[in-house]
N, C-alpha and C positions, 0 to 999 in steps of 0.2 A: 660740719659736725665742728666745735670749737676745738678749735687747738688747744694741747696742754703743752706749757709751758714749767719743765720741771726746775728751779733755781738753787744748785748745789753752793757750798760753803766758797770752794777753792784752794788747791792746795799747789805748795811747791815740787808736790809728793806725785811722779804720774799714777801711782798707783790707786789712787783718789780716785781722780777720773773715770780710769780704767772700770773701775769697782761700781762708782754710780752710773755709768754710760752701760754696764751689764746689765743693771736693775732695768732700765729703761726698755731694754731687749728683751728681759724677758716679757714687759708689759705689752712691747709689740706687739710680740707672735700671740700675746693672749687676748691686745683689742686690737687684730690687723687692721680694723679702718679706722685707726684714731689716729692722728697728727701726734705724734709726740715729738717735743726737742726741748735741749739741754742748754741750758745756759748757766753762768757765776758768776759770784759777786765780788771774786778776788781771785787777782794770781791765775787764773787759766780766760781762754775763750771757747768762744764768743760770750761776750757780755752777755746782760741782762737787756742793756739796750738794744745792740747788734739783733740781738732775737726775736725783741717786739718789731723792732722797724723791718725785720723782713718777713714777720707776718702781715704787719699794715701794709708792704708793699704788695703782698700777696694776694692783696682784695679781703682778709678778714676783717669784719667787724668787729667780734668777741674772742677772747682769749681767757683760758683759766689759767692764773699762776699759781703752781705748787711750790710753797717752800720748804727744801727737804732738810731742815735743821730739828734738830732736838730740844733744842731752847729757846726760850725768849729772851733772848740777849740782843744786843746793837745791831745786829744783821736782820733779824725780825721785826727790832722795833722801830728802826730808826732807817737804816740804811736801804734796807730794799722797798720798806713805803714812800721814800724818796726816789728812789728809780723809778717806781713806777709811775708818779705821779709824773716825772721829768717825760716821758715815753709817751703818756694819756695827753698833755700839753701837747707833744710834736704830732699826735695825731688821735685829733677830738672825734673822730668817726670813729675810733676802736674802744669798747667798752672792755675794762680790763678788770678781770676778779682775780680776787688774790683769798686763795682757802686758809684756813689756819694751818699753822706748822705740823712738822708728822708729831713732834712732842712725844709726850709718856703714852702715846697709845695702847690699848692692852695688848694688841696684837705684836707688837714690840717688844713690851713684857715680857710678853709669854715665849718670844722668839727669843729672846737673851736667857731665858733658864734652859732651852732648847739646845743654846750655844754651849750653855754651861755645862750640860747631860753629854752636848759631844765629845768634851775633853774624856769622858770616861768615867766620872763618877757618879754615883747612883744618890735619886733622888732622899734616897731611904739611909741615908752614911748620916749621923751625928758630927763625925769627927770631919769633913769637910768644913774649911772654911770659902766664904766667899768676899773679892773685895770686890767692888763694884765701881771700875774706875771712868769718870767722864774728863772730859776737859779743861773744864775747871774756869771761872767767871771771876771778872773783880766784883760782882755784884754780889752780896753775900747770899742774898732770897734766890737766887740761881742756883748757888752749889746746895741752898739746904735742900732743894727741889730733888735733886740727886740723893742725897738721902733718904728721902721720902720714897725713891723708889724702891728702894735696899729691901722693903720689907715684902712689897708685891710679887719682886721678882724670885724670891724664894718662899711666898707662899705653898703650902701643900707641900713641903720638901721638910726633911727634917735636918735644916742646916740654920743652926741657931748662932752660928757665928757667922758671921757678918761687920762689913765696913765698906762704906762710900770711900774714895781717894778719888786724888785728883791727877793729872798728867803734868798742868802749871802747878804755877805757884801755892795756888792754894792748898789751907791744909784740910783734911789731912795728907800727907803724901804717900806715894804707893808704898816706899818703904816705911812709912811708919805703919799704916795700916796692915801690910802684912806680918810686921815684928807683931803688930797688938794680937792677931788672929794667932798667932803661934806660940803666942805666952798665953793664950787662954784656952790653947789643949786641942785645938785643930790638926791634924796630921797629916791629910792635903790640903793644900791653897790652889784656888782658881782664879785669876784674875780675868775676871768679866768688863769688856769695855762698854759702856753706854757710849760709843762712837759709833758714826756712822758706817765710815769708811779708813781702809788704811793711811798712812803716814806717818809723819816724823813725829809729831808727838805721843802715838801710841808706839811706834817704834821705840821711844824715848823709857815709857811704861813697861814697855815687855823685856827689855835690855835690865831694867833693875829687877823685874821679876826670875828673869833667866837666872840672877846672879847668887839667888836664895833658892836652898832646898825643899822639893817636894813643893814645885809651882806647877798648875796648868794654866797654860792658856787657851783663854777663848778667844773664836774667831769675832771680827766686828759685823756689825750689825747686815752689811750689805749682801754679807753672803747666805742671809736666811732670806726665803719666798717672800715674811710678809712684809718685806720693805714694800716691794710692788704692788703686793694687795691695799695697803696704808696708802698709796698716792691713787690709785684709781679710787679707793671711796672718797680721798680728800677731791678730785675730781668733778666725783659727781654730787660732791656737796656743793662745789662751785657752781658749775651751771646749773643745780635745782637752789640756787642761793639758798644756802645753810650754812651757816655760819661763815660768812663771806665778807671780806673787806673788798666795797665797792672802792675804785680810787676815782677823786673827782679831778 
């Protein structure tokens, strides 16, 4: 069976790697015959190259790489494809298939909504204000994509007071988004991460939220079972050559 390599961003915060590893443990329990390995783009080991080298050394002729990324920024567009080309050059007999990113999959959108309700707010309460927080990017189009996610996350609810915001220097900031929601009449605010795993940037956003009144904080996406399910679907797509980047 084709091995699955899940490629995470990497973080200086060990909670991030632990959260991703826990998702993969769930995936292994659901697919006991599948060889699942974790690699990192930066800041953690093993690297993508190290894992692919090990897979080639084990005699595999094909591998499916699943980028655990929510946005199509530098790592997805430039960094990972270059690493995969390098591995393919080192191992010409290894077919490297790369799925599309996790992205704005409907399952993850639904998961974000469920994680908001897990904070104790009702989907029927119009006084709830939702600030959806992403990491933020230097690419304005990537940040606009986050803004487009917000109506999808609140679809089917009474939550009409909403905003996107960013944990980095992109606008609007967490502070300004929460302030705008309060001024619009929201009585209970929820900071909801469009962020895969815990980390230092999310901690910074949470610290801002905790200093404001009436703010609840939702958990990051890795705490929801949907992440494992989306990874499994990306793997199936890859081995059946659906939406796959073949690395030459």
